[in-house]
Structure formats: C-alpha cells, structure tokens
C-alpha positions in Angstrom: 0.0 0.0 0.0 1.3 3.4 -0.9 2.0 5.9 1.8 0.3 9.3 1.9 3.6 10.8 1.0 3.9 8.6 -2.1 0.4 9.6 -3.2 1.1 13.3 -2.5 4.2 13.2 -4.8 2.3 11.3 -7.5 -0.4 14.0 -7.3 2.2 16.7 -7.7 3.6 14.9 -10.8 0.3 14.9 -12.6 -1.1 18.2 -11.3 -1.4 21.1 -13.8 -0.8 24.4 -12.0 -3.9 26.6 -11.8 -6.1 24.0 -13.4 -8.4 24.1 -10.3 -7.7 27.7 -9.5 -5.3 26.6 -6.7 -1.6 25.7 -6.6 -0.7 22.0 -6.9 0.4 22.0 -3.3 -3.0 23.2 -2.2 -4.8 20.6 -4.4 -2.6 17.7 -3.2 -2.1 18.6 0.5 -5.3 17.0 1.7 -3.8 13.6 0.6 -1.3 13.9 3.4 -4.1 13.9 6.0 -6.3 11.3 4.1 -6.4 7.8 5.6 -7.8 5.4 3.0 -8.6 2.8 5.7 -10.7 5.4 7.5 -14.2 5.4 5.9 -16.5 8.2 6.8 -19.3 7.3 9.1 -22.7 8.6 8.3 -25.3 8.4 11.1 -28.4 6.5 10.4 -31.4 8.2 11.9 -34.3 5.8 12.6 -37.9 6.5 13.5 -38.4 9.6 11.5 -42.0 10.9 11.7 -43.2 12.7 8.7 
C-alpha cells in the first residue's frame, strides 16, 4: 500500500498548475491527511415521523 507521502508526490507529478484555481500543493495537500482505511461514518437516523 502506498503511503500518503507517495500519493502526494504522485499527485504533484500529474497536477497542472492553476487548473483548479489553486496551486498544486493546495490541491494535493489533503492527501497527506487522508487515511484510505478510514471510511467516513454517516449516522443513520431511525424512527423519523413525517
């Protein structure tokens, strides 16, 4: 499995500056804090009365 740092540098390699209106570092930085094994948890609300 690739590390966050590996994925960050791969992102920088393929990033086109200003394509998203941000620098490549801004676009790729969230990868460093991303944990692919951590799935977002969405609360399921039961017994909703309409």
